[in-house]
N, C-alpha and C positions, 0 to 999 in steps of 0.2 A: 837887551841881552846880546852879547857877542855870539857869533856863529860858533858852533862846535868845530874843533879841529878834526881832520880826517881820522886821526888815531882814536879820538874820543868816539866818533861815529862807529868805527870798526869795533871798539870795545862794547858799545851798546848792542850791536848785532851779535857779537859773541856771547854776551850775557843772555840775551833772549834765546839764542840757539841752545846754549847749555841748559837753561831752565825749562824750555818748552819743546825743543827739537826743531826739525825742519818742516813740520807739517801744518804750521799755522795758516789760517786764512788771513786775508788782509785785515779784516775787522779784529781778529784775535791778536795779530801782530801789532796793530795800532794801539789796542788797549794795553798790551804788555809794555810797549814803548812809552806810552803816556804815563803809565804807573812808575816806570823808572825815572822819567824826567821830572816827576813831582819832587824828587829829592835834589834836583839841580837848582841852586840859587838863581833867581831871576827868571826862571822859566815861566812863571805866572804872568809875566809881562810880554811874553812871546805872542806875536800876532797870529791869528788863525791861518793866514796864508803862509807864514813862515813854518808853522807846525805841519801843515799839509805838505809843503815842499820837503821838509825833513823826513816825514813818514815815507814819502815816495822814494827819496834817495836811499833810505835804509832798507826799504822793502826790496829794492833792486839788489842791494848788497846781500840781503838775506837769501836770495835765490841764486847767488853766484856759486 
């Protein structure tokens, strides 16, 4: 799977913020993100290390 574009990453953060607000823990944020990504074609082939990196990137954006 190709990496998500910066705009796509920002959209994911915006969706999570709209749905759940700003108060999620890392575990809650990760679960919400992974649920959203289930609908992205090809995500099932994403390596664990790439998923972890993506979560960390978006977690940082979530707190900006």
